[in-house]
VOVEX-378151 format. One record per residue (C-alpha): residue number from 1; residue in three letters; x, y, z. Coordinates in pm, 1 decimal, padded with zeros to 6 digits. Layout:
// VOVEX-378151
<site NUM; 'Ala'; <X; Y; Z>> ...
***
This chain:
// VOVEX-378151
<site 1; 'Met'; <01658.8; -00007.9; -00046.7>> <site 2; 'Lys'; <01644.1; -00268.0; -00308.7>> <site 3; 'Arg'; <01479.5; -00192.1; -00636.0>> <site 4; 'Ser'; <01378.1; -00470.4; -00864.8>> <site 5; 'Leu'; <01356.3; -00475.4; -01245.9>> <site 6; 'Thr'; <01010.7; -00553.2; -01215.4>> <site 7; 'Asn'; <00918.1; -00271.8; -01015.3>> <site 8; 'Arg'; <01090.8; -00016.5; -01224.9>> <site 9; 'Ala'; <00906.8; -00186.1; -01546.0>> <site 10; 'Thr'; <00566.4; -00134.0; -01365.4>> <site 11; 'Gln'; <00671.1; 00237.1; -01291.2>> <site 12; 'Val'; <00752.3; 00271.2; -01665.4>> <site 13; 'Leu'; <00424.6; 00113.5; -01784.2>> <site 14; 'Asp'; <00214.7; 00344.4; -01531.4>> <site 15; 'Leu'; <00379.0; 00654.7; -01695.1>> <site 16; 'Leu'; <00317.5; 00533.8; -02050.1>> <site 17; 'Pro'; <-00024.8; 00734.3; -02100.6>> <site 18; 'Phe'; <00197.2; 01062.6; -02022.8>> <site 19; 'Ala'; <00429.0; 00979.9; -02315.0>> <site 20; 'Gln'; <00224.0; 01171.7; -02550.9>> <site 21; 'Leu'; <00381.7; 01494.9; -02375.0>> <site 22; 'Leu'; <00722.5; 01419.7; -02503.7>> <site 23; 'Thr'; <00644.0; 01276.3; -02852.2>> <site 24; 'Arg'; <00335.7; 01467.0; -02917.2>> <site 25; 'Arg'; <00179.3; 01151.3; -03058.4>> <site 26; 'Pro'; <-00025.1; 00910.4; -02855.2>> <site 27; 'Pro'; <00136.5; 00577.6; -02781.7>> <site 28; 'Ser'; <00043.4; 00287.9; -02983.6>> <site 29; 'Gly'; <-00296.0; 00125.5; -02916.6>> <site 30; 'Lys'; <-00131.2; -00212.0; -02900.0>> <site 31; 'Leu'; <00131.2; -00118.9; -02649.0>> <site 32; 'Leu'; <-00147.6; 00063.3; -02429.6>> <site 33; 'Thr'; <-00355.2; -00260.7; -02444.7>> <site 34; 'Ala'; <-00046.4; -00470.8; -02364.7>> <site 35; 'Ala'; <00043.9; -00264.9; -02060.6>> <site 36; 'Ala'; <-00318.4; -00289.6; -01949.6>> <site 37; 'Leu'; <-00313.4; -00659.6; -01956.3>> <site 38; 'Val'; <-00006.6; -00707.2; -01790.2>> <site 39; 'Asn'; <-00107.6; -00473.1; -01498.7>> <site 40; 'Ser'; <-00460.5; -00617.1; -01479.2>> <site 41; 'Pro'; <-00563.0; -00814.4; -01179.4>> <site 42; 'Met'; <-00625.3; -01129.1; -01405.5>> <site 43; 'Ala'; <-00236.9; -01137.8; -01457.9>> <site 44; 'Asn'; <-00178.0; -01201.2; -01089.4>> <site 45; 'Arg'; <-00330.4; -01560.6; -01144.0>> <site 46; 'Leu'; <-00041.0; -01643.7; -01353.7>> <site 47; 'Pro'; <00313.9; -01752.0; -01220.6>> <site 48; 'Pro'; <00506.6; -01428.6; -01098.3>> <site 49; 'Arg'; <00789.6; -01500.7; -01298.4>> <site 50; 'Leu'; <00606.6; -01507.4; -01631.7>> <site 51; 'Val'; <00422.3; -01189.5; -01533.1>> <site 52; 'Gly'; <00734.3; -01023.5; -01452.1>> <site 53; 'Phe'; <00908.4; -01110.9; -01775.7>> <site 54; 'Ala'; <00611.7; -00964.7; -01962.3>> <site 55; 'Lys'; <00620.8; -00659.2; -01761.7>> <site 56; 'Ile'; <00985.2; -00614.6; -01857.1>> <site 57; 'Ala'; <00943.2; -00681.7; -02205.9>> <site 58; 'Val'; <00650.6; -00458.0; -02265.8>> <site 59; 'Ala'; <00841.3; -00176.0; -02071.0>> <site 60; 'Ala'; <01132.6; -00208.9; -02283.9>> <site 61; 'Leu'; <00907.9; -00185.0; -02596.9>> <site 62; 'Ala'; <00751.8; 00128.4; -02433.1>> <site 63; 'Val'; <01087.9; 00292.1; -02372.6>> <site 64; 'Gly'; <01200.7; 00212.8; -02725.4>> <site 65; 'Ser'; <00878.3; 00346.7; -02875.2>> <site 66; 'Val'; <00910.3; 00691.2; -02682.3>> <site 67; 'Ile'; <01269.6; 00723.5; -02787.4>> <site 68; 'Ala'; <01184.7; 00661.7; -03140.0>> <site 69; 'Gly'; <00905.0; 00901.3; -03118.7>> <site 70; 'Ala'; <01115.9; 01162.8; -02985.8>> <site 71; 'Arg'; <01370.2; 01145.0; -03261.6>> <site 72; 'Gln'; <01094.5; 01168.5; -03526.9>> <site 73; 'Arg'; <00943.5; 01468.7; -03361.0>> <site 74; 'Pro'; <00945.0; 01756.1; -03608.8>> <site 75; 'Gly'; <01203.4; 02050.1; -03512.0>> <site 76; 'Phe'; <01400.5; 01806.0; -03311.2>> <site 77; 'Lys'; <01749.4; 01748.7; -03458.1>> <site 78; 'Trp'; <02053.8; 01553.2; -03342.8>> <site 79; 'His'; <02366.2; 01763.3; -03398.9>> <site 80; 'Gln'; <02708.8; 01596.2; -03401.5>> <site 81; 'Arg'; <02985.4; 01797.8; -03289.9>> 
***
């Protein structure tokens, strides 16, 4: 079963509204707007490679945002051993 990077990016963008459960902060409004635009039916009119690249870029920003938010969460500390 082959999984493409674009399909994974779409899955990440679909889970973006639930990122608040991990970070205790709502995701950025700009990030949610970008995810909605990339997943909209109007985006299907654009060339598939362009839409795929945009989905991957927005998903990478979303993952980075969630990781940064998890590190800044109060009571969460990284311990080096």
